C-alpha positions, -999 to 999 in steps of 0.1 A, spaced: 0 0 0 14 34 -9 14 59 20 11 97 20 45 109 33 44 146 28 28 177 14 38 206 -8 23 240 -5 28 259 -38 29 296 -38 43 324 -60 55 340 -27 71 310 -9 91 332 15 59 350 26 41 317 29 70 302 50 68 332 74 30 328 77 30 291 86 60 295 109 44 323 128 8 309 129 16 272 135 52 272 148 64 251 119 102 249 115 111 261 80 146 251 67 167 269 42 156 262 6 169 237 -18 158 239 -55 133 266 -44 118 242 -19 117 251 18 115 218 39 89 221 67 88 202 100 53 204 114 60 189 149 79 165 170 88 132 153 72 114 183 38 128 174 17 115 145 15 137 114 36 144 83 61 170 73 63 186 39 75 218 22 67 251 7 77 256 -30 76 283 -56 47 270 -76 57 261 -112 37 273 -142 18 240 -143 7 243 -106 13 279 -94 -10 277 -63 -24 249 -42 -15 218 -21 -3 185 -33 2 153 -13 33 132 -19 28 94 -20 57 71 -15 58 41 -38 81 11 -42 84 16 -80 77 51 -94 78 37 -130 51 11 -122 30 37 -102 31 61 -131 21 34 -156 -8 23 -134 -19 59 -129 -19 66 -166 -38 34 -173 -64 46 -149 -68 81 -164 -41 102 -148 -20 127 -167 17 131 -161 24 168 -153 62 163 -147 80 132 -157 102 113 -132 129 137 -119 162 124 -103 172 140 -70 200 130 -46 181 104 -25 148 100 -44 128 101 -76 98 125 -79 71 128 -105 39 150 -105 6 137 -119 -30 148 -121 -58 124 -113 -89 121 -137 -107 147 -116 -80 173 -118 -63 168 -84 -26 171 -84 -3 147 -65 34 137 -63 49 102 -64 82 96 -46 105 66 -47 135 65 -23 168 53 -39 
């Protein structure tokens, strides 16, 4: 079973968004990598997920996407496409993981992550 492992808040003003969520909810915002500010939402002993704030790309300038961890990103992309999803961004290679963005048949965006 694939599990939701994070979230991404997309904004055209990510610095302002980071300040807002830090001040209102006390989230710890780290320095950005690739215009992505990692967010820690609480103590690792508590239930919940962490995520990040990102400068929203042209294909998803505003909104929230969940990130789903899968064992095989290629198989998950193929299955999603077979079931009506659209690939918004093909598989990208980062230091410790692969990431792709898709849109389900109803228009909801989500990310797929495979750890290396």
